[in-house]
C-alpha positions as CSV (number, residue, x, y, z in Angstrom):
1,M,-4.7,-4.3,9.0
2,Q,-7.7,-6.6,9.6
3,S,-9.0,-8.8,6.8
4,A,-12.6,-8.3,5.7
5,K,-13.6,-11.4,7.5
6,E,-12.0,-10.2,10.8
7,E,-13.7,-6.8,10.4
8,V,-17.1,-8.5,9.9
9,M,-16.5,-10.8,12.9
10,Q,-15.6,-7.8,15.1
11,F,-18.7,-5.9,13.9
12,L,-21.0,-8.9,14.7
13,K,-19.6,-9.0,18.2
14,E,-20.5,-5.3,18.7
15,I,-24.1,-5.2,17.5
16,P,-27.1,-6.3,19.5
17,D,-28.0,-10.0,19.4
18,N,-31.5,-9.2,18.2
19,S,-30.3,-7.4,15.0
20,T,-32.0,-8.6,11.9
21,L,-30.2,-9.8,8.8
22,E,-31.5,-6.7,7.0
23,E,-30.0,-4.4,9.6
24,I,-26.7,-6.3,9.4
25,Q,-26.6,-6.0,5.6
26,Y,-27.4,-2.3,5.8
27,H,-24.6,-1.5,8.3
28,L,-22.1,-3.5,6.3
29,Y,-23.1,-1.7,3.1
30,V,-22.8,1.7,4.8
31,R,-19.4,0.7,6.2
32,Q,-18.2,-0.3,2.8
33,K,-19.3,3.0,1.2
34,I,-17.6,5.0,3.9
35,Q,-14.4,3.0,3.4
36,R,-14.6,3.6,-0.3
37,G,-15.1,7.3,0.2
38,I,-12.1,7.5,2.5
39,K,-10.0,5.7,-0.1
40,D,-11.2,8.1,-2.8
41,V,-10.1,11.1,-0.7
42,E,-6.7,9.5,0.0
43,E,-6.2,8.9,-3.7
44,R,-7.4,12.3,-4.6
45,R,-10.4,11.1,-6.6
46,T,-12.6,13.9,-5.5
47,Y,-14.1,17.1,-6.9
48,S,-14.2,20.6,-5.4
49,Q,-17.6,22.2,-4.8
50,K,-16.9,24.5,-7.9
51,E,-16.0,21.6,-10.1
52,M,-19.1,19.7,-9.1
53,E,-21.4,22.6,-9.7
54,K,-19.9,23.0,-13.1
55,R,-20.3,19.3,-13.9
56,M,-23.9,19.3,-12.6
57,E,-24.9,22.5,-14.5
58,K,-26.0,20.6,-17.5
59,W,-28.5,18.6,-15.4
60,R,-30.2,21.7,-14.1
61,I,-33.8,22.4,-15.2
62,K,-33.9,25.8,-16.9
């Protein structure tokens, strides 16, 4: 498993040389959120569609 630094270094090698700092930050942010989501699924910290609909019902405008 790569360290965070190694992952960033690999990512920087793969993106175009003219990428802006803002673009780099955005892609790192998205990558982090995807990794967190995958970890949540692996650790069963998710809700089914029915569970989510029930939880969100109180937010619905009636």
